[in-house]
FIPA-378214 format. One record per residue (C-alpha): residue number from 1; residue in three letters; z, x, y. Coordinates in nm, 3 decimals. Layout:
% FIPA-378214
+-----+---------+---------+---------+---------+
| num | residuo |       Z |       X |       Y |
+-----+---------+---------+---------+---------+
| NUM |     ala |       Z |       X |       Y |
...
+-----+---------+---------+---------+---------+
END
This chain:
% FIPA-378214
+-----+---------+---------+---------+---------+
| num | residuo |       Z |       X |       Y |
+-----+---------+---------+---------+---------+
|   1 |     met |  13.011 |   3.171 |  12.818 |
|   2 |     ala |  12.646 |   3.268 |  12.830 |
|   3 |     arg |  12.748 |   3.595 |  12.994 |
|   4 |     ala |  13.002 |   3.656 |  12.714 |
|   5 |     ala |  12.738 |   3.587 |  12.448 |
|   6 |     gly |  12.498 |   3.819 |  12.627 |
|   7 |     ala |  12.764 |   4.089 |  12.639 |
|   8 |     arg |  12.837 |   4.045 |  12.269 |
|   9 |     gly |  12.463 |   4.068 |  12.198 |
|  10 |     arg |  12.430 |   4.385 |  12.400 |
|  11 |     ala |  12.739 |   4.531 |  12.232 |
|  12 |     gly |  12.601 |   4.445 |  11.888 |
|  13 |     trp |  12.265 |   4.593 |  11.974 |
|  14 |     cys |  12.435 |   4.908 |  12.107 |
|  15 |     gly |  12.642 |   4.936 |  11.790 |
|  16 |     arg |  12.336 |   4.907 |  11.572 |
|  17 |     arg |  12.155 |   5.160 |  11.790 |
|  18 |     gly |  12.452 |   5.402 |  11.758 |
|  19 |     arg |  12.446 |   5.372 |  11.382 |
|  20 |     cys |  12.067 |   5.419 |  11.379 |
|  21 |     gly |  12.103 |   5.717 |  11.612 |
|  22 |     arg |  12.358 |   5.876 |  11.377 |
|  23 |     cys |  12.131 |   5.807 |  11.078 |
|  24 |     gly |  11.833 |   5.951 |  11.265 |
|  25 |     arg |  12.024 |   6.266 |  11.359 |
|  26 |     gly |  12.142 |   6.306 |  11.001 |
|  27 |     ala |  11.790 |   6.269 |  10.866 |
|  28 |     leu |  11.664 |   6.519 |  11.124 |
|  29 |     leu |  11.931 |   6.773 |  11.029 |
|  30 |     ala |  11.855 |   6.726 |  10.659 |
|  31 |     phe |  11.484 |   6.778 |  10.724 |
|  32 |     ala |  11.556 |   7.089 |  10.932 |
|  33 |     ala |  11.776 |   7.233 |  10.654 |
|  34 |     trp |  11.508 |   7.156 |  10.392 |
|  35 |     thr |  11.240 |   7.324 |  10.608 |
|  36 |     ala |  11.461 |   7.628 |  10.671 |
|  37 |     gly |  11.524 |   7.659 |  10.298 |
|  38 |     trp |  11.153 |   7.663 |  10.221 |
|  39 |     val |  11.084 |   7.913 |  10.501 |
|  40 |     leu |  11.357 |   8.143 |  10.365 |
|  41 |     ala |  11.224 |   8.108 |  10.010 |
|  42 |     ala |  10.872 |   8.190 |  10.129 |
|  43 |     ala |  10.997 |   8.494 |  10.322 |
|  44 |     leu |  11.183 |   8.623 |  10.015 |
|  45 |     leu |  10.876 |   8.565 |   9.799 |
|  46 |     leu |  10.653 |   8.757 |  10.039 |
|  47 |     arg |  10.901 |   9.042 |  10.055 |
|  48 |     ala |  10.922 |   9.067 |   9.677 |
|  49 |     his |  10.550 |   9.000 |   9.615 |
|  50 |     pro |  10.347 |   9.085 |   9.927 |
|  51 |     gly |  10.027 |   9.052 |   9.729 |
|  52 |     val |  10.056 |   8.673 |   9.695 |
|  53 |     leu |   9.854 |   8.630 |  10.015 |
|  54 |     ser |   9.590 |   8.882 |   9.908 |
|  55 |     glu |   9.240 |   8.746 |   9.879 |
|  56 |     arg |   9.087 |   8.689 |   9.539 |
|  57 |     cys |   8.926 |   8.995 |   9.383 |
|  58 |     thr |   8.572 |   8.910 |   9.269 |
|  59 |     asn |   8.279 |   9.114 |   9.142 |
|  60 |     glu |   8.037 |   8.920 |   9.361 |
|  61 |     lys |   8.221 |   9.004 |   9.682 |
|  62 |     ser |   8.268 |   9.366 |   9.572 |
|  63 |     arg |   7.891 |   9.403 |   9.523 |
|  64 |     arg |   7.835 |   9.263 |   9.873 |
|  65 |     ile |   8.082 |   9.515 |  10.017 |
|  66 |     leu |   7.900 |   9.806 |   9.853 |
|  67 |     ala |   7.561 |   9.664 |   9.958 |
|  68 |     ala |   7.681 |   9.662 |  10.321 |
|  69 |     leu |   7.805 |  10.018 |  10.278 |
|  70 |     cys |   7.462 |  10.130 |  10.156 |
|  71 |     gln |   7.290 |   9.944 |  10.440 |
|  72 |     asp |   7.503 |  10.139 |  10.688 |
|  73 |     tyr |   7.416 |  10.460 |  10.503 |
|  74 |     arg |   7.044 |  10.392 |  10.522 |
|  75 |     gly |   7.084 |  10.317 |  10.893 |
|  76 |     gly |   7.253 |  10.654 |  10.950 |
|  77 |     ala |   7.589 |  10.510 |  11.056 |
|  78 |     leu |   7.779 |  10.682 |  10.775 |
|  79 |     ala |   7.742 |  10.961 |  10.519 |
|  80 |     gly |   7.913 |  11.124 |  10.223 |
|  81 |     asp |   7.845 |  11.329 |   9.913 |
|  82 |     leu |   7.842 |  11.017 |   9.691 |
|  83 |     cys |   7.609 |  10.807 |   9.909 |
|  84 |     glu |   7.286 |  10.926 |   9.744 |
|  85 |     asp |   7.421 |  10.851 |   9.396 |
|  86 |     leu |   7.551 |  10.510 |   9.504 |
|  87 |     cys |   7.273 |  10.390 |   9.731 |
|  88 |     val |   6.955 |  10.570 |   9.616 |
|  89 |     ala |   6.972 |  10.733 |   9.271 |
|  90 |     gly |   7.182 |  10.461 |   9.103 |
|  91 |     lys |   7.404 |  10.720 |   8.935 |
|  92 |     leu |   7.721 |  10.567 |   9.078 |
|  93 |     gln |   7.726 |  10.209 |   8.951 |
|  94 |     phe |   7.975 |   9.933 |   9.024 |
|  95 |     gln |   8.156 |   9.802 |   8.714 |
|  96 |     arg |   8.425 |   9.556 |   8.822 |
|  97 |     cys |   8.673 |   9.462 |   9.091 |
|  98 |     leu |   9.023 |   9.591 |   9.016 |
|  99 |     his |   9.220 |   9.439 |   9.304 |
| 100 |     tyr |   9.231 |   9.351 |   9.672 |
| 101 |     asp |   9.562 |   9.397 |   9.850 |
| 102 |     arg |   9.611 |   9.314 |  10.220 |
| 103 |     gly |   9.269 |   9.447 |  10.316 |
| 104 |     lys |   9.264 |   9.735 |  10.066 |
| 105 |     lys |   8.973 |   9.727 |   9.821 |
| 106 |     val |   8.996 |   9.896 |   9.480 |
| 107 |     leu |   8.685 |   9.891 |   9.259 |
| 108 |     gln |   8.596 |  10.048 |   8.927 |
| 109 |     ala |   8.261 |  10.226 |   8.892 |
| 110 |     asp |   8.076 |  10.456 |   8.655 |
| 111 |     trp |   7.967 |  10.790 |   8.801 |
| 112 |     arg |   7.724 |  10.974 |   8.575 |
| 113 |     gly |   7.905 |  10.845 |   8.267 |
| 114 |     arg |   8.253 |  10.903 |   8.407 |
| 115 |     pro |   8.483 |  10.610 |   8.498 |
| 116 |     val |   8.603 |  10.636 |   8.859 |
| 117 |     val |   8.783 |  10.421 |   9.115 |
| 118 |     leu |   8.642 |  10.353 |   9.462 |
| 119 |     lys |   8.907 |  10.286 |   9.725 |
| 120 |     ser |   8.918 |  10.188 |  10.090 |
| 121 |     lys |   9.194 |  10.059 |  10.314 |
| 122 |     glu |   8.947 |   9.817 |  10.476 |
| 123 |     glu |   8.642 |   9.624 |  10.361 |
| 124 |     ala |   8.395 |   9.714 |  10.637 |
| 125 |     phe |   8.313 |  10.048 |  10.796 |
| 126 |     ser |   8.321 |   9.880 |  11.137 |
| 127 |     ser |   8.689 |   9.787 |  11.082 |
| 128 |     phe |   8.792 |  10.145 |  11.158 |
| 129 |     pro |   8.823 |  10.248 |  11.527 |
| 130 |     pro |   8.539 |  10.490 |  11.608 |
| 131 |     leu |   8.585 |  10.854 |  11.704 |
| 132 |     ser |   8.599 |  10.862 |  12.084 |
| 133 |     leu |   8.412 |  11.196 |  12.098 |
| 134 |     leu |   8.115 |  11.031 |  11.924 |
| 135 |     glu |   8.118 |  10.744 |  12.173 |
| 136 |     glu |   8.102 |  10.994 |  12.460 |
| 137 |     glu |   7.820 |  11.191 |  12.292 |
| 138 |     ala |   7.617 |  10.887 |  12.187 |
| 139 |     gly |   7.289 |  11.026 |  12.317 |
| 140 |     glu |   7.319 |  11.363 |  12.144 |
| 141 |     gly |   7.396 |  11.252 |  11.789 |
| 142 |     gly |   7.733 |  11.431 |  11.814 |
| 143 |     gln |   7.568 |  11.774 |  11.787 |
| 144 |     asp |   7.722 |  11.904 |  12.112 |
| 145 |     ile |   8.085 |  11.823 |  12.036 |
| 146 |     pro |   8.281 |  12.150 |  12.076 |
| 147 |     glu |   8.441 |  12.266 |  11.751 |
| 148 |     ala |   8.776 |  12.325 |  11.925 |
| 149 |     glu |   8.789 |  11.962 |  12.041 |
| 150 |     leu |   8.697 |  11.838 |  11.697 |
| 151 |     leu |   8.967 |  12.053 |  11.534 |
| 152 |     leu |   9.222 |  11.913 |  11.777 |
| 153 |     met |   9.123 |  11.554 |  11.696 |
| 154 |     val |   9.132 |  11.613 |  11.319 |
| 155 |     ala |   9.469 |  11.791 |  11.338 |
| 156 |     gly |   9.610 |  11.504 |  11.545 |
| 157 |     glu |   9.495 |  11.241 |  11.295 |
| 158 |     val |   9.631 |  11.440 |  10.999 |
| 159 |     lys |   9.964 |  11.476 |  11.178 |
| 160 |     ser |   9.969 |  11.101 |  11.239 |
| 161 |     ala |   9.913 |  11.036 |  10.866 |
| 162 |     leu |  10.145 |  11.300 |  10.722 |
| 163 |     gly |  10.395 |  11.360 |  11.000 |
| 164 |     leu |  10.323 |  11.733 |  10.960 |
| 165 |     glu |  10.183 |  12.003 |  11.187 |
| 166 |     leu |   9.911 |  12.188 |  10.993 |
| 167 |     ser |   9.739 |  12.509 |  11.097 |
| 168 |     asn |   9.362 |  12.506 |  11.157 |
| 169 |     ser |   9.314 |  12.707 |  10.838 |
| 170 |     ser |   9.475 |  12.421 |  10.639 |
| 171 |     leu |   9.228 |  12.159 |  10.763 |
| 172 |     gly |   8.951 |  12.260 |  10.519 |
| 173 |     pro |   8.971 |  11.944 |  10.303 |
| 174 |     trp |   8.889 |  11.732 |  10.609 |
| 175 |     trp |   8.619 |  11.944 |  10.773 |
| 176 |     pro |   8.287 |  11.754 |  10.788 |
| 177 |     gly |   8.065 |  12.047 |  10.687 |
| 178 |     arg |   7.761 |  12.198 |  10.857 |
| 179 |     arg |   7.585 |  12.023 |  11.140 |
| 180 |     gly |   7.259 |  11.864 |  11.041 |
| 181 |     pro |   7.055 |  11.543 |  11.058 |
| 182 |     arg |   7.346 |  11.328 |  10.930 |
| 183 |     trp |   7.615 |  11.503 |  11.136 |
| 184 |     arg |   7.698 |  11.191 |  11.337 |
| 185 |     gly |   7.739 |  10.985 |  11.020 |
| 186 |     gln |   7.949 |  11.263 |  10.865 |
| 187 |     leu |   8.186 |  11.266 |  11.162 |
| 188 |     ala |   8.214 |  10.888 |  11.174 |
| 189 |     ser |   8.286 |  10.877 |  10.798 |
| 190 |     leu |   8.544 |  11.156 |  10.820 |
| 191 |     trp |   8.720 |  10.968 |  11.099 |
| 192 |     ala |   8.735 |  10.648 |  10.892 |
| 193 |     leu |   8.876 |  10.842 |  10.595 |
| 194 |     leu |   9.138 |  11.020 |  10.807 |
| 195 |     gln |   9.277 |  10.681 |  10.909 |
| 196 |     gln |   9.367 |  10.616 |  10.544 |
| 197 |     glu |   9.698 |  10.784 |  10.465 |
| 198 |     glu |   9.644 |  10.778 |  10.089 |
| 199 |     tyr |   9.312 |  10.965 |  10.122 |
| 200 |     val |   9.482 |  11.230 |  10.339 |
| 201 |     tyr |   9.766 |  11.275 |  10.085 |
| 202 |     phe |   9.529 |  11.301 |   9.788 |
| 203 |     ser |   9.307 |  11.549 |   9.973 |
| 204 |     leu |   9.602 |  11.767 |  10.071 |
| 205 |     leu |   9.783 |  11.766 |   9.736 |
| 206 |     gln |   9.494 |  11.770 |   9.488 |
| 207 |     asp |   9.496 |  12.150 |   9.455 |
| 208 |     leu |   9.876 |  12.174 |   9.475 |
| 209 |     ser |   9.996 |  11.921 |   9.220 |
| 210 |     pro |   9.897 |  11.797 |   8.872 |
| 211 |     his |  10.081 |  11.473 |   8.954 |
| 212 |     val |   9.834 |  11.329 |   9.207 |
| 213 |     leu |   9.473 |  11.220 |   9.171 |
| 214 |     pro |   9.203 |  11.455 |   9.304 |
| 215 |     val |   8.943 |  11.312 |   9.542 |
| 216 |     leu |   8.605 |  11.335 |   9.368 |
| 217 |     gly |   8.389 |  11.248 |   9.669 |
| 218 |     ser |   8.324 |  10.980 |   9.930 |
| 219 |     cys |   8.067 |  10.757 |  10.092 |
| 220 |     gly |   8.153 |  10.628 |  10.437 |
| 221 |     his |   8.504 |  10.483 |  10.429 |
| 222 |     phe |   8.520 |  10.464 |  10.047 |
| 223 |     tyr |   8.651 |  10.757 |   9.844 |
| 224 |     ala |   8.639 |  10.808 |   9.468 |
| 225 |     val |   8.922 |  10.918 |   9.238 |
| 226 |     glu |   8.956 |  10.950 |   8.862 |
| 227 |     phe |   9.008 |  10.624 |   8.673 |
| 228 |     leu |   9.330 |  10.619 |   8.470 |
| 229 |     ala |   9.488 |  10.312 |   8.313 |
| 230 |     ala |   9.784 |  10.217 |   8.532 |
| 231 |     gly |  10.125 |  10.125 |   8.400 |
| 232 |     ser |  10.242 |   9.765 |   8.394 |
| 233 |     pro |  10.568 |   9.579 |   8.326 |
| 234 |     his |  10.364 |   9.376 |   8.074 |
| 235 |     his |  10.333 |   9.679 |   7.844 |
| 236 |     arg |  10.626 |   9.710 |   7.606 |
| 237 |     ala |  10.650 |  10.080 |   7.689 |
| 238 |     leu |  10.537 |  10.031 |   8.054 |
| 239 |     phe |  10.224 |  10.238 |   7.984 |
| 240 |     pro |   9.935 |  10.170 |   7.742 |
| 241 |     leu |  10.050 |  10.413 |   7.473 |
| 242 |     asp |   9.805 |  10.267 |   7.222 |
| 243 |     arg |   9.535 |  10.462 |   7.410 |
| 244 |     val |   9.726 |  10.789 |   7.388 |
| 245 |     pro |   9.662 |  11.009 |   7.078 |
| 246 |     gly |   9.964 |  11.024 |   6.850 |
| 247 |     ala |  10.161 |  10.755 |   7.034 |
| 248 |     pro |  10.125 |  10.441 |   6.819 |
| 249 |     gly |  10.377 |  10.367 |   6.548 |
| 250 |     gly |  10.641 |  10.636 |   6.487 |
| 251 |     gly |  10.501 |  10.854 |   6.765 |
| 252 |     gln |  10.608 |  10.616 |   7.043 |
| 253 |     ala |  10.957 |  10.767 |   7.080 |
| 254 |     arg |  10.803 |  11.114 |   7.116 |
| 255 |     ala |  10.545 |  10.987 |   7.366 |
| 256 |     ile |  10.813 |  10.820 |   7.579 |
| 257 |     ser |  11.024 |  11.137 |   7.578 |
| 258 |     asp |  10.722 |  11.345 |   7.683 |
| 259 |     ile |  10.638 |  11.102 |   7.963 |
| 260 |     ala |  11.002 |  11.099 |   8.080 |
| 261 |     leu |  10.999 |  11.480 |   8.096 |
| 262 |     ser |  10.680 |  11.465 |   8.302 |
| 263 |     phe |  10.849 |  11.220 |   8.542 |
| 264 |     leu |  11.130 |  11.474 |   8.581 |
| 265 |     asp |  10.877 |  11.751 |   8.643 |
| 266 |     met |  10.711 |  11.535 |   8.910 |
| 267 |     val |  11.047 |  11.465 |   9.078 |
| 268 |     asn |  11.134 |  11.835 |   9.085 |
| 269 |     his |  10.785 |  11.920 |   9.210 |
| 270 |     phe |  10.795 |  11.666 |   9.495 |
| 271 |     asp |  11.149 |  11.770 |   9.591 |
| 272 |     ser |  11.105 |  12.148 |   9.586 |
| 273 |     asp |  10.747 |  12.276 |   9.583 |
| 274 |     phe |  10.620 |  12.170 |   9.926 |
| 275 |     ser |  10.734 |  12.273 |  10.272 |
| 276 |     his |  10.902 |  11.931 |  10.300 |
| 277 |     arg |  11.043 |  11.691 |  10.041 |
| 278 |     leu |  10.798 |  11.414 |   9.943 |
| 279 |     his |  10.963 |  11.070 |   9.923 |
| 280 |     leu |  10.820 |  10.791 |   9.707 |
| 281 |     cys |  10.919 |  10.454 |   9.853 |
| 282 |     asp |  10.735 |  10.222 |   9.613 |
| 283 |     ile |  10.819 |  10.327 |   9.259 |
| 284 |     lys |  10.690 |  10.090 |   8.992 |
| 285 |     pro |  10.481 |  10.136 |   8.675 |
| 286 |     glu |  10.166 |  10.002 |   8.845 |
| 287 |     asn |  10.165 |  10.301 |   9.082 |
| 288 |     phe |  10.154 |  10.560 |   8.803 |
| 289 |     ala |   9.933 |  10.648 |   8.508 |
| 290 |     ile |   9.949 |  10.900 |   8.225 |
| 291 |     arg |   9.689 |  11.146 |   8.102 |
| 292 |     ser |   9.623 |  11.212 |   7.734 |
| 293 |     asp |   9.869 |  11.506 |   7.749 |
| 294 |     phe |  10.141 |  11.269 |   7.883 |
| 295 |     thr |  10.127 |  11.408 |   8.238 |
| 296 |     val |  10.245 |  11.146 |   8.486 |
| 297 |     val |  10.005 |  11.093 |   8.779 |
| 298 |     ala |  10.081 |  10.905 |   9.100 |
| 299 |     ile |   9.771 |  10.688 |   9.148 |
| 300 |     asp |   9.891 |  10.493 |   9.455 |
| 301 |     val |  10.066 |  10.689 |   9.731 |
| 302 |     asp |  10.035 |  10.442 |  10.018 |
| 303 |     met |  10.415 |  10.451 |  10.041 |
| 304 |     ala |  10.472 |  10.827 |  10.006 |
| 305 |     phe |  10.614 |  11.020 |  10.300 |
| 306 |     phe |  10.708 |  11.379 |  10.372 |
| 307 |     glu |  11.058 |  11.432 |  10.511 |
| 308 |     pro |  10.973 |  11.434 |  10.886 |
| 309 |     lys |  10.791 |  11.101 |  10.868 |
| 310 |     met |  11.055 |  10.956 |  10.634 |
| 311 |     arg |  11.324 |  11.029 |  10.893 |
| 312 |     glu |  11.113 |  10.868 |  11.163 |
| 313 |     ile |  11.065 |  10.553 |  10.952 |
| 314 |     leu |  11.432 |  10.520 |  10.856 |
| 315 |     glu |  11.577 |  10.578 |  11.202 |
| 316 |     gln |  11.553 |  10.219 |  11.326 |
| 317 |     asn |  11.785 |   9.971 |  11.496 |
| 318 |     cys |  12.015 |   9.778 |  11.263 |
| 319 |     thr |  12.307 |   9.540 |  11.236 |
| 320 |     asp |  12.392 |   9.614 |  10.869 |
| 321 |     asp |  12.285 |   9.839 |  10.580 |
| 322 |     glu |  12.026 |   9.588 |  10.461 |
| 323 |     asp |  11.823 |   9.655 |  10.775 |
| 324 |     cys |  11.798 |  10.020 |  10.668 |
| 325 |     asn |  11.628 |   9.957 |  10.332 |
| 326 |     phe |  11.262 |  10.054 |  10.344 |
| 327 |     phe |  11.133 |   9.941 |  10.005 |
| 328 |     asp |  11.284 |  10.196 |   9.760 |
| 329 |     cys |  11.404 |  10.434 |  10.035 |
| 330 |     phe |  11.752 |  10.348 |  10.165 |
| 331 |     ser |  11.956 |  10.458 |  10.463 |
| 332 |     arg |  12.289 |  10.348 |  10.615 |
| 333 |     cys |  12.357 |  10.157 |  10.934 |
| 334 |     asp |  12.586 |  10.331 |  11.183 |
| 335 |     leu |  12.756 |  10.029 |  11.341 |
| 336 |     arg |  12.890 |  10.239 |  11.627 |
| 337 |     val |  12.539 |  10.275 |  11.769 |
| 338 |     asn |  12.356 |  10.009 |  11.561 |
| 339 |     lys |  12.114 |  10.270 |  11.431 |
| 340 |     cys |  12.001 |  10.356 |  11.078 |
| 341 |     gly |  12.064 |  10.714 |  10.972 |
| 342 |     ala |  11.756 |  10.933 |  10.945 |
| 343 |     gln |  11.881 |  11.074 |  10.614 |
| 344 |     arg |  11.776 |  10.889 |  10.299 |
| 345 |     val |  12.086 |  10.814 |  10.089 |
| 346 |     asn |  11.911 |  10.761 |   9.754 |
| 347 |     asn |  11.635 |  10.975 |   9.600 |
| 348 |     asn |  11.321 |  10.964 |   9.387 |
| 349 |     leu |  11.508 |  11.046 |   9.066 |
| 350 |     gln |  11.761 |  10.768 |   9.115 |
| 351 |     val |  11.488 |  10.506 |   9.163 |
| 352 |     ile |  11.284 |  10.632 |   8.865 |
| 353 |     cys |  11.597 |  10.616 |   8.647 |
| 354 |     asp |  11.658 |  10.260 |   8.765 |
| 355 |     lys |  11.303 |  10.124 |   8.745 |
| 356 |     val |  11.151 |  10.326 |   8.459 |
| 357 |     phe |  11.408 |  10.510 |   8.245 |
| 358 |     arg |  11.638 |  10.208 |   8.211 |
| 359 |     his |  11.351 |  10.020 |   8.046 |
| 360 |     trp |  11.317 |  10.294 |   7.784 |
| 361 |     phe |  11.670 |  10.414 |   7.723 |
| 362 |     ser |  11.904 |  10.116 |   7.779 |
| 363 |     ala |  11.856 |  10.034 |   7.410 |
| 364 |     pro |  11.808 |  10.278 |   7.119 |
| 365 |     leu |  11.461 |  10.427 |   7.083 |
| 366 |     lys |  11.267 |  10.289 |   6.788 |
| 367 |     ser |  11.308 |  10.592 |   6.567 |
| 368 |     ser |  11.550 |  10.644 |   6.280 |
| 369 |     ala |  11.505 |  11.019 |   6.324 |
| 370 |     leu |  11.729 |  11.031 |   6.632 |
| 371 |     ser |  12.103 |  11.070 |   6.594 |
| 372 |     phe |  12.318 |  10.791 |   6.736 |
| 373 |     gln |  12.520 |  11.041 |   6.942 |
| 374 |     leu |  12.212 |  11.178 |   7.118 |
| 375 |     gln |  12.081 |  10.829 |   7.195 |
| 376 |     leu |  12.419 |  10.729 |   7.337 |
| 377 |     gln |  12.433 |  11.041 |   7.556 |
| 378 |     leu |  12.085 |  10.966 |   7.686 |
| 379 |     gln |  12.178 |  10.606 |   7.769 |
| 380 |     glu |  12.488 |  10.722 |   7.957 |
| 381 |     ala |  12.293 |  10.988 |   8.149 |
| 382 |     val |  12.031 |  10.733 |   8.259 |
| 383 |     gln |  12.307 |  10.495 |   8.369 |
| 384 |     glu |  12.477 |  10.773 |   8.566 |
| 385 |     cys |  12.143 |  10.865 |   8.725 |
| 386 |     ala |  12.052 |  10.508 |   8.826 |
| 387 |     asp |  12.404 |  10.420 |   8.951 |
| 388 |     pro |  12.567 |  10.745 |   9.059 |
| 389 |     gly |  12.876 |  10.558 |   9.183 |
| 390 |     val |  12.945 |  10.806 |   9.462 |
| 391 |     pro |  12.995 |  10.740 |   9.833 |
| 392 |     ser |  12.685 |  10.707 |  10.047 |
| 393 |     gly |  12.527 |  11.039 |  10.129 |
| 394 |     asn |  12.651 |  11.222 |   9.815 |
| 395 |     thr |  12.363 |  11.130 |   9.584 |
| 396 |     arg |  12.175 |  11.447 |   9.679 |
| 397 |     arg |  12.475 |  11.659 |   9.585 |
| 398 |     asp |  12.499 |  11.511 |   9.235 |
| 399 |     ala |  12.123 |  11.473 |   9.173 |
| 400 |     pro |  12.067 |  11.830 |   9.042 |
| 401 |     ser |  12.339 |  11.800 |   8.775 |
| 402 |     val |  12.212 |  11.468 |   8.636 |
| 403 |     phe |  11.854 |  11.600 |   8.655 |
| 404 |     trp |  11.935 |  11.895 |   8.431 |
| 405 |     lys |  12.143 |  11.677 |   8.198 |
| 406 |     leu |  11.850 |  11.439 |   8.149 |
| 407 |     arg |  11.610 |  11.727 |   8.095 |
| 408 |     arg |  11.837 |  11.886 |   7.832 |
| 409 |     leu |  11.884 |  11.556 |   7.646 |
| 410 |     leu |  11.512 |  11.471 |   7.649 |
| 411 |     arg |  11.423 |  11.814 |   7.513 |
| 412 |     ala |  11.687 |  11.771 |   7.243 |
| 413 |     thr |  11.528 |  11.433 |   7.162 |
| 414 |     leu |  11.188 |  11.597 |   7.117 |
| 415 |     arg |  11.338 |  11.869 |   6.894 |
| 416 |     glu |  11.502 |  11.612 |   6.666 |
| 417 |     leu |  11.178 |  11.411 |   6.643 |
| 418 |     gln |  10.973 |  11.723 |   6.567 |
| 419 |     glu |  11.224 |  11.831 |   6.298 |
| 420 |     ala |  11.197 |  11.489 |   6.136 |
| 421 |     glu |  10.818 |  11.519 |   6.117 |
| 422 |     lys |  10.830 |  11.842 |   5.915 |
+-----+---------+---------+---------+---------+
END
């Protein structure tokens, strides 16, 4: 009887333990699902907004960064045509921190009464790997480095940034100048700048395109460009048109049409006027600005790539088409070989229509001077441009026709607005 009671006790205990085990496993699975949900949500957030982990942009830290830059300049570690104005003469003065983004520092300054932006991919000069030739020639101040070797190193770094082979005669924008007392600092600074793709693009294109910012000068690893007010989704018209002459009030429809035409000019320019097509893979208002004559300027080209490098980026392993989307540049997954195609299947115009033109032309422009028929045609053309509705790979074929249609309709819009002003 005692044995039977003991057996019943053990059976009861085992039953309770089984129920507890099932409860424990259920709680564990629920916790795992909850954790996985938060991890997925965080991953999606970071993909959509990679800047959420960026450090806080402060004026105090920015001043410390520039103070360290000047200390390196005075020690001879770096050089540049803006170093004297920044570190000695006080003619290049820090104004405010604009933003920090994953190591990149963007600061506003005043240079002899002109607003400029100072940029660097990294905070400290020491963050950039040094030029190996300088390490080998440490005792000679770099004076004995053969020019042929230096040309080879510069050409290799430019090719790494652009994906292009350039002739020696095309390397002028990146040549460090005459040898002198600061030659070692000049070489070290040039090397740090060449490791920043955006600097290389701006330097190459500044004399070839009105749609990119010219480089005004540099000091160490920081380079200066013109300050222009960037676009923002918080502006009703995406760009601060209140600062543009003639834009406020009834002139806004005309300003938007002018800016849209400049976007088209930029698209055509980047597609046709260089030896290789230039792809923009991060198209958003914040990466563009407008001049007083409504010219659109690309002010952030960290995600711009010429065709050879674009093909290299896109041609990756994949299991579906989603794996082949590189920001705004899309490819297709070939499931036979699990490889993304090297050919981009969308284009700059399509993304601009989707992310910029839709904002302007999905609803009627605020002007009674425009005919309803013209506004409707413009809306339909923008819709056709943003969603071409053709099989993958055919967007290039149809892009020229929708480009010219948009251009014709925007010019007609300007004519109607100008007629109404008479």
